[in-house]
N, C-alpha and C positions, 0 to 999 in steps of 0.2 A: 539557581532557578534556571540561568541561561541553559543551564545544558538539557533542561525540561525542553526548551525551545526547540532543541533538536529532535527533540521525540512526536513533536506535534506537526515539525516538517517533513518528520522520516515518513510519515503516514500520508504527508502532501493533504489533497484537496480532497480527500475522500473519508478522513476521519474528523467524526464530531467528538468524539470520547475525549482524548487530550486537550482537544482545545478546551473544551466547556469546561474541563476538568481544571485544566490549568485558570481559567477564569474566575471561578471559585474559591481557587487558592488563592490567586492575585488580590482579591477581594478582602479575605480575612488576614494577609499577610500585610495587606497595605492598610489596615485599618487602625485607629487610634487605639491609645489604650483603653482599656475598656473600665468601666468604675460598678462597685459594688454595690446591690440591690439589697443588701443584708437590712432587717427589722426585724425590733422584738418578735420572738415569739417565732417565727418563721427560720426555714431550715435550707441552707444553701443548697445547692447539686450540682454538678457541673458534669457537661456531656463527655462522654467518651474520648479519648485524645486521640485526634486525626491521626491516624497512621498509615502508613504506605500498604499497598496491598501486598500480601507475603508468598513469596514464590514466585516461580515464573508466570507468566501471562502468554495468550495467544490470542487473539484477535484477529476477525476476518473482515474485511473493509470489500468492499463488492461497489463496481459503477453499473447499471444497465445502462443497456442503449433504448428502452422505448422512447416512441416517437411522442406518446399519449403527453398531453399537457405541459410538452415543450416551447410553443411559442411557434411563431408564425413562419421560421426557416425550416421549420419539420412536419406543416401540416399536408405537405403537397401529397398525393396517392402513393408515388414511390418510395415515401417514408414510410408510410402506412405500413405498405405492401412489407418494410424489412423489418420491421418491430412497433409491436402494437402489445397493448396490455402489460403485463409487467414485465416483457421481454425478453433480452439474456443478459447474462451475467456478462461482459463484456471484458471487462479489468476484473481480476480476482486476488487480492495483494493478502497476506498472511503475515502479520505482525506480532516474532517473536521477542519476550522480551527475557533475559534471563532469568534467573534465580536470584541472582545474586545483586541483577538490577545495573550491572554496569556495562551489559552489551545488548545489540537490538539489532534486529533480521528483519528486512521486510522482503521477502517471498514473493515474484510475479508469476502465476502459473498461466498458459498459453490460454485464449480462449478456443482456440483452434485444437489443442491436446486431448487426444479419442483415450478414455480411462473408462473405470466401472462405477458406474452408481449407483447406489443403493436404493432399496426400497425407500418413497418419499410418503408423507404424506400429503394431500392436495386439498384445492378447496374444494371438492366435491364432497366432503367427509370419505373419500375411501383413502387405498394407498396405490400410487404411482409403483407398478412391481421396476423391480434390479432389474438394470439391464448390463451385460457384460463388457460391450464397448459403446462408449459415445462419445460426442463432442460436447468437451466439459461447460460450455455454453449455453449446453441444453440443460444444465440443472434448474435453474432460475423457474423455467417454466413449467417443469414436471414439478415442482411444489406450487405453485401460484403467488397471488399477490399475497397470502395469509402465510404462506407452510415453505414459501421458495427460497429465500433467504438461508432456513433452515437445511434444505436440501444440498445447499451449495457447500453448508460448513460440515453438511457428513460426507459428502463428498472430498473435501479437503483434508478431514480428519482420517478416513478410509484411507487416504494416498498415503499422507504422512506419517500416519500413528501419533497427532498430535490430539490434544483432548481440547478440542477449541469453545473458551467461554463466553468471548464476548465476538459480537458480529452488529455491522452496519451496512446500507447501501445508499449510493447518492445517485440522482438520474442526471443528466445533461444541465439541465437551468440551475443544480445544486452546485456544479462546478463552475459554472460561471460565475454565482455569487460569490463562492469561493476564492476565486482569483480575482473579482474586487475587491474582495474585502481584505485580503493581503497589501493590498496596492500593487498586483503587478509582480514577476517575477524575470528577471534580466537571464538569459541563455543566450551562450556561446552558440553561435553556427558558421560552422567550419565549411561549409558552402550553401548557396542559397538555397530556400525550400520552396519548393511547386507544389499544391496539392490541390485539384479543385473537386475531390471527392469528399472533403470535410465542411461542414456547415459553420462559419462564413468559409471560403475558400480560401488558402495561404499561398502568400505570395512576401516572400520576407528574402531579403539579403542578409549576405554572409554577415560574419561581425555579431556584435555584443546588441540584442534585441531584447525591449522590454517587452512582456506578454502579460497581457490585460483580459480579464472578461472572456467573453466571446474565442476572441482571437488565443488565449491561452486554454482553451477548452477544446479548439480545434489542432491543435499543435499537439495537444494529449493524446488525440483520439488519431491523426496522421499514422499510416503506413505507408503511402504511395510515395509521399514527400522523404521519404529519411530511409536511411541505408537501403536494405535491397528490396523495399516494398514487402515485408513480409510481416507477421503481427509479432515474429521476434524483434523486427528491428524497432517496430512502435514501444514492447516493451523495455529498450536501452532506450531508447528516446525519453518514454516517460523517467527510466533512472535519472537520464542527465538533467531533468526538470528537474526533480524531487531534492536531486543532491545539491542543485542550485538554489531552490527553496531554503533548506537547510541552512546552507552558509549564508545565503543573504537574510534570513531571520535574524538568526545569532547575532550578525554583525549589527543588523540595526535596532538591536534591542527591542523586538516587536514587541514579545510580550512581556518587557517591564512597564508598557505603558498599558494599562489599566484602560483605558476608553477605547486601543486597538484591542486589547484580549477580549473584553466585551462585545465586542464589535462584530469578531470573530467567532464566540461561540453563540452571538446571538443568531449569525446568518446559519452557522453550521445546525444550529436546533431547527431550522426552518425547511431544512433539506435532506435531512437526513432520516430513514427508514432504522430503528436501533432492534436489538434485541430485549427482552425482559430483563436482561443481566447487565443491563445500562440505563435501566431506566432511573435507579437512584442516585441524585445528584452527589451522593457520599461515596461511593465507588467509583465515579468520574472521575473524582478529588483522591482518594486513594493509588488511582492508576497513574497520575500525574506523578506523585508524589514516588512512584517506584521507577519511573523513568529519569529523575532528577538528575542521577549518577550515568547518565551515556550522552558519551561525547561525541564529535563528527567522526571523531576516528575510529569509533565501536561501532559505528550504525550503518550496516548493509545492504545494498539492496541486491539480492540474489535474482537470477532470470532460474525457476526448478530446471531440469536439464531434460532434453529432449533430443531424439533425432528424426528425422524428417521419415516419414511416413510412404514404403517403397510402392504401397498401392495405390496413394491418391498425394500428389503433390501439397495439396492444399489443407493436410491435414501431419499433425506430428505425433510422436508417440514417445513415450516415457525411455528415460535412458537408464537403463536398469542400473548399472554399477553405480555412475557419478549420482545418481536421485536417492538411491540406498545408502551411500555415503551422506550425503546432505543430510536426510531425515535421520540419518545415527547422530550427528552432531547435533540436531535441535531437539532429538529423543534425549539426549545425554547432556541437554544443556551447557553446549560447549560453542566458544566463539569462534564465530564463522570468520575464517580466513580468507581470501581468495589470492586466486596467484598472481603474479603480475603482469602476465597479457591475460588480461581477465573480461577485458573491457566486451560488452554487447554487442550487436551487429552496426548500431547508427551509430557512436561513438567513437571518437579520439580523443587522447590529450590533449588541452588547450595547452601551446609551447608557451604563450606568454602566462602563464600561471605558475608561480612560486610554488617549488616542492611541498608539499602538503603537510611536511613532518612526521606522516605513518603514510607507511606505504602500505598496500593493500597485501602484501606477504611476495614471497617466490614463489617462479612456477613449479606445479608439483606435476608429474609424469601420471596422464589420465590413464585408467584402464580401459577395457575393450566396452562399447555399449550395443545395447541390443533393443531391437523392439517391444512392446510389450505393455501390458496392463499396467496397475500398480505396482510401487518400486516397496520391498519390504524393507525396515529398518534394522541398524546393524546387533549385530549382538552382544559386541564389547563397548567399551567406551572410548571413542575417539580421542585422539590428541588433538589438539590446536597448530595443525600442519593444516598450510594448505590445502585448499579443497582440488581437487582432478581438476587440471586444466582447462576442461571441455563445461567448466561451470562456469556461467558469466556474469559480471555485474562489476559493482565498483562501492568504496565505502564514499559518503558523504562528504571526507574531506579532499578526495582527487575532483579535480577540475576538470573535467571536461566539456567537449563542443559537437553538437549534433551535426550530423553527415549526409550526405545521402552519396552511396557509393557506386 
């Protein structure tokens, strides 16, 4: 059960699937022994035994930046101009659970990544044509309220070669509610974090800080307060937060408390848009069982490999070599092993933390990168050797601090 907590935390504040699944599972597991209802002339039947989802699992989790319905802090004219309606897919996470259910990778795709976007159905009942190059965060709007999540899934599917079977989407208020529901997350800050471009503004001192509610949501959105103020630094910051959440949830036995579990599940269910493949509670429970063997050291947070766009400093392109390697690792269901110096742009190792006991791996030389569109998958199954040095990320067992560079 504790191992499954790590899976929930890995998905962070944007996954209802595993949280709700484990809530259902916890209720059943902790129920009193059953009693027989056998009566003369009756025929007893049993429901099919609940088993883990078979094979690998690929789940897309999206956070939209729409300001619509997000409260007083987002209803001014500037915010409404920034994003309204369905919004942009501001954060994009692909959760891959291995077929043997012993490893999980959470891959973050930069919102500023320029990629081909396939043709997508839209809310007008027509098809938005495919484009050879567009920012990833425009995919949600190309599909609209009803088809936007599917359009993002198709785009990530095309980029990675993985078939995405499940998807969920959350808004700002949902992130705030989930941050409150988990009771806050303690995050290490190597430097002070100041950012007036998020709501609420951040003014955090260095050291261990407990982040709750709106402040936690602002921390996850901050880019000008962390790293080099890029979207890639923001992704690294989110990985620090998610790893801290994973460790905290495991150490506090959060999901062994039925009351806490049900509160998380209820909160999540109120704030998520789910794919129809997640509508059945049985599916959610089977997904929870599938991640029961995943521990902190086997949980990797990875940024999809990119290079700067030479024509636009505000955009990034696929780093073809490293991306192809990562795609192949995921396609062939191999463990994601990161290099020893793989930390992202806003993360530093916590010098006061004890050794994790499960190093991310040893450095490996990276191949040359080149800008381009989608990255093809490899033709031969990769080994479990570390990924190229320019693939950044960390395991949940690695204790990191957020920093401004």
